[in-house]
N, C-alpha and C positions, 0 to 999 in steps of 0.2 A: 486532622489526618483524613484524606479522602481515600476510598477504596473504589476501584473501577474494574469492569469486566475486562478480561485480557485473554482471548483465544483459549478458553478453557481453564484459565486460572484468574488471578487478580493481580492488580497493581495497588500498592500502598504509596501514597504520595503526599507531602505537604503542599504541592502545587495543584491549583484547580485547573482541571483540564476540560473545558466545555466539549472538546472533540471526543471525548470518551463517554461510556455509559457507566454511571455509578450504581453500586450495588451494596447489599448488606454483607458483612463478613461471612466468610465460608471457609472453615478450617480444614475442609477436604480438598481445597484446590491449593495449587501452588502460588507463590507470592514473589513478584518482583517488587523490591522495596526501593523507592526513590527517596533520596536524603541529600540535604544540603551538606557540602564539605568545603567551605570557602578556601581557596587558594590564591596567592598572589602570583599571577603568571605574567611573564614579560610579554610586551606587544610584539606581534610577529607580522611580517609581510605576506606570509602564506595564508591563502584563503582557507585551506584545510590542513590540519596536522593530525595524523593518526599513526598509531603503532601499537604493538603488542608489549605490554608491560611484562607479562610472562605467558604461559600457555593458556591460562583461563581468564586473563585480564586484559581489557582493550582500553587504550586511551583515545579520546576523540576531541577535537577543537575545531570550531567553525568561526573564522573571520573575527576573532577576538570578542565574539558575542556569546558562544556556548562552548563551555568545556566540561567534560565528564569522564569518569572512569567506570567502565562497565564490567561486571561479572554475570554470570547467568542468573543470579538471584538479587543483585543490587546494581543501582545506578547512582553513583555519588556525583552530585552536580557541583562544580567548582565556581560557577558564575550565577549572579542573581538572574533570575527569570522574570522579566517584567513585561515583555511584549508578546504579541500573538506569533510573530515570526520566530522568536526564541523558543516558544512552546512547540511549534511545528517541527523545528530542527531537533530538539530534545526527544519528541516522540518518535521521529523516524530514525535518528542516528544513535539515540541513547537506548530507548526502550526497545527499538528495533533490532539494535546489536544484541541486547540481552536474550531476545527470542531467538536470534540466529545462534547464540552460544547454547541455547536449550536445544537446538537441533531442528528448528522449524525452517521449512523451505519458503524463501521470500522471493517476490518478484516486484518490480516496479510496473504498477498498473492499476487497473480498477476491476471491481467485481460487483454484479448485481444479481438478485434472485427474482425472477418473474415466472409465474405459473409453474413452480416447482423446478424450474431449470436454472442452473447457475452459469452466467456468462462472465468470463474473465477476458479483459482487454489489455494488451500490452502494446507498446510502440515507443517511438522517440518522443522527446518533449514537443508538444504541439501537434501531435497526431490525432488528437480528439478523443483520448481516453475518458477523461472526465466529462466531456460533452456528451460522448455517446452513452456513458453510464447514466448521465442525468435525463437523457431521453427515455431511457428504459424506466427510470423512476417515475417520470411524468406518465408513462403508459400503465403505471399501477405496480411497478416492481419495487423492491427494497434494496437499498444500498447496503452492500455488505463491506467494501472497502474502497478507498481511493487513495492513490499514490503508493501505499504499502500493502500489498496483498500477502496474506499469511496462510500458507497451506498448513492445516492442523494435522493432516495425515497424508503421507505419500507412501504407498507400500502395495503389498499383494492384493489388498481389498479395494484398491482405487485411491482417488485423490479427493480431499475435501478442503474447502476454505472457511474460515470463521471470521467474524467481525473484528476489527481492531480500531481504526481510526474512522469515525462516523462524521466525515466531512468532505465536501467537493470544493475544488478549486476551479473556478470558471472565469474566463475572460467576460468582460462587460457585455458584449453583444450576445453570448451564450446565456448569461443570467437574465438579460431582458427577454429573449426568445423563449425561455422557459418559464418566465414570469415567477421568479423566486422572490419571496416576501423580503422586503427591506429588513424586517425585524430579525430575519434568520442570518443576516449578514454578520460574519465574525470579523473579518477584517478587510481592508482594501489596500491595494498597492504595496503589499507586504513582499511580494516577489519582484515583479517588474511589470511595467505598463499598468493596465487596468485590470489585474486579476484579483478576483474576490474569493474569499472563503465562506462556505455556507455550511451551517450544522444540520445534520439530518437527525431527528429524534427517532425513538423507537428501541425495541429491545435488541438485545445481542443476537446475532445469527450465528448458530454453531453447525459444524460438519455438513456444510452445503456441497453436495457431490458435484464434481466437475468433469465433464467429458469433452469439452472443447475450449481452447484458448485462441482468441482472435488477435492476430498481430496486425495492428492497424497502420496503413500507409496513406499518405495524402493522395486524394483522388486525381490530381493532376498527372500522376504516373500512368494513368490509363490502363492499368492492369486488371485482369480478371481475378476473382477469388481463386487461391489455388492451395493444395495441401502440401505443407512442408514436412519433409521426412528426413531420416538419416542424419548426417553430420550437420546439414542446413538448420534442420530444426533444433538439434542440440546447441549450435553456436547461437542461434536466435534467442533462446531461453538464457544462456550464459550471458548473453550481451545486456540482459534486462535485469541483472542482479541489482538491487536497489541501494545497497550499502556502499561505503568506500571500498576500493579495490584492495586496500591493505588488510581487510578481514579474510581475504582468500589466500591463505597461506598453508602450505605442507597438508597436514590431515584435514584442515578445515576445507581446503580447496578439493581434495579428494572426496570427501563426504558430499559437498555441493555437487560435483560432477556425477556422483553415484545417484544423488537425489534427482538429479535432472534426467538421467537416463531412465530411472523408475517412472517418474512422471510422464515421459513420452511413451511408456509402455501402456498407459491408461487414458491418455488425453490425445485429441487431434490438435495439431497446431496449424491454424488456417491463416494464410497471408491474405489480408482482407483490405482492399481499398475502401476507405470508409465513403459514404454517399457524399456527394458534392454540393449539398444544400441542406439547410435544416428541415425543409419539406421532404426531401428525399430521405433523410435519416429517420423522421418521424413514420413516413410510410414503411420503410424497411423494419423498424422496430414493431410496428403494428402487424406486420406479415409475420415476422418471427414469432411474436408473443402468441398468436393464434394457431401455431403449428404444433402438433403433438410431437414430431420429430423436427430437429433442426435441419433445415435444408441449406446447404453451402453452394 
């Protein structure tokens, strides 16, 4: 049985996850327990099947490859997990759903810590979230999260994020540009095209304060950076909920909306066209990393 760091708590799992940070048992923290519960499930033509079993239990299935039943403390896995892609899906949609049921606020994005400042990036697929985060890491920062950003706290005292999945997913040209070591490559072509997964070693980062979230857009739009406010900012964050939409029903949706409003009371949401070349990205990261206050 493996035990991993998990946003202020622990995960107990028979499955080895190189994307997570292993730890010694700590009876003072909560546990999410992963276990195998094999079920014969019929083949389905649907890529995703997801529904509430009851008010505290959620079923999720991805493309006949991963199936699990999730509660706030348990993830029962109904399919054998043998590939890197299956692990990635189980982490995000299995354990990620358990964190959602525990009340954590989640975003589809990436986060890095550099010079005691936390940078969170959101955006559509292909907007450059992982590439931008990797540029910050290469400038001396530490990866907090990629793909699934977990806010450990959203409340009157501000917003903080903590480590969960210590992995970056990069296209081949980005991996080459930032000179990632081949030995750190976790998988290749697991998603589509030439996208690679890279594991980042290091300790879990906890309660990293956040005051700005960058919503990345392709540089071809030709827009200047701008501050999003009001309903526009609210809808932008709602759009980047990282789990399946079936999670957001009734009280769960209301809670998520309330957390979104609370988050916007403490952070700025900036619409930011990412730099149009790797060199421009590196230059921007260098400028930002040397500033005591973030200039937008």
